[in-house]
LUMLUMMI-772721 format. One record per residue (C-alpha): x, y, z. Coordinates in steps of 0.02 Angstrom, whole numbers, plus 50000, padded with zeros to 5 digits. Example, Ala and Ser with C-alpha at 12.3 -4.5 7.8 and 13.67 -1.06 7.14 Angstrom:
LUMLUMMI-772721
506154977550390506844994750357
END
This chain:
LUMLUMMI-772721
631015913056219629625911956344628695895956377627345892756250625645892856331624555877856300622895881856220621445880956340620375865556321618545870256316617715865156478616315852456467615915851256281614065850456246614115832456190615015826956349613835836756461612345829556370613015811856388613375814456573611625821356602610865806856507611835794256612611215802256774609435801856709609565783656657610265778256824608935788056919607525781056811608125763256838608145766157027606435774057022605655760056920606475746557026605965754557190604285762557154603615754256997603035760856829601475770156887602425780257017603845784556898603675801956823604815814156735604815826556881605255812757005606645805856895607345823356870607405826057058608235809257087609505812856949609815830357019609525838356851608265851356801606635845256729607015855856576608625846256548607685829956559606275835556444607545842056318608135824256293606515815056333604975825656295603735812756362603715799056493603635785756358605155793156270606075791656436605445774156472605945767156302607685774556324607765766456496607235749756421608715750356302609885755856441609265742456561609365728556433611185733056395611545733856582610815716556604611855710156459613415717656537613015708756700612845692156610614515695156522615335699756686614715683656767615355673356620617045681956607617965668356707617395654856585618155652056412617085652356256616305635356227615475622356338615975629956505615235646856462613655638656392613415628156549613645642956667612465653556566611035648556681611895655656835612385671356740610625674856680609925671656855611185683656932610735697156804608885695856847609205701857025609895718756972608915735256977609065736056787608175719356768606795724356888606565740756795606425731156632605105719656708604095734856759604195741956584603715725456502602175723456611601675741856587601675739356398600075729456423599085744156492599945760156434599275763256259600705773856194602005762356268601085747256196601175754956022603035758456031603685744256141603665730656005605085739255911606175738356067605665720256095606085715655915607795724055929608135714556090607645698056011608815701555865610275704855985609905688756078609805679155914611515685555862612215680756032611545663056009612305661855837613995666055915613655653156051613325639555922614905644355828615935644155988615255626956027615805621555853614045616555798613255630755700612095617955620611295614755791610785632955814608935628755827609225617755979610375630156062609115644056033607735633256107608745629556264609255647856282607455653556260606845640956387608165647156510607645665056483605775662056501605915650656653607095662056748606105677656701604565669556775605465665056936606185682556951604495690856924603755680157061605145685657176604935704157133603045705757126602535693357259603965698357371604705681357407605925669957321605105654957239605485638757332605555630357161606995641257100608415629357149607555614557066607175624256907608955630756896609645613156923608505606256786609035619756663610865615756698610535597156671609705601156504611205611156448612405597756507611435584756408611555595356251613425598056276613685579356301612735575456141613725588256044615375581556108614835563756066614285569055892612515563855930611115568755814609615566455930608865583455972608775588156155607055584656224606805568856120605995555356226606625537556212605165525756189605645508356249604645493656183603505483456293
END
């Protein structure tokens, strides 16, 4: 008997080609936003940077805002992946919580983070983006909330979730502000090292209280008599 021929595998199924095209578009859009800003980013420019036809881009993203909202999702997941990568060496629990400040700060210096800053600021002035952006923002907040729930569980104190969320939110807002200053003013803030050190101290204090079984919320001020 002759050797049985293997059936030919169809080359480049539509779903795979579509996913590959989408990935090229996302990467190009992130680069474009990070380098040139929101106003200069357009579907023709992104298509050229991605080396795909404009028709291929418009088939998936009929308008600029459709593209931008997809990029926001893509960039937020890329930022999250960077945070996870930075935290990989640390076990779940106090060590990972303490090094979260450095991980978030590292993630804010990536093109994805800069692209997301551009989109967030543009939502203030682009009417269509402003109408549709809140849904993305709400989804992002929900993902962050779930991550903080896991953090509280890994620390063994799910009942202290409110404090952990407050510290995580403070970290996020403070570092976002420092990163925006660096990106849009063009220089690193001289206050960055002090702010980062303070955020780490705040997290260390919370970890110490949790390990000691303390009940006093972080941020409580001791009032000494006299």
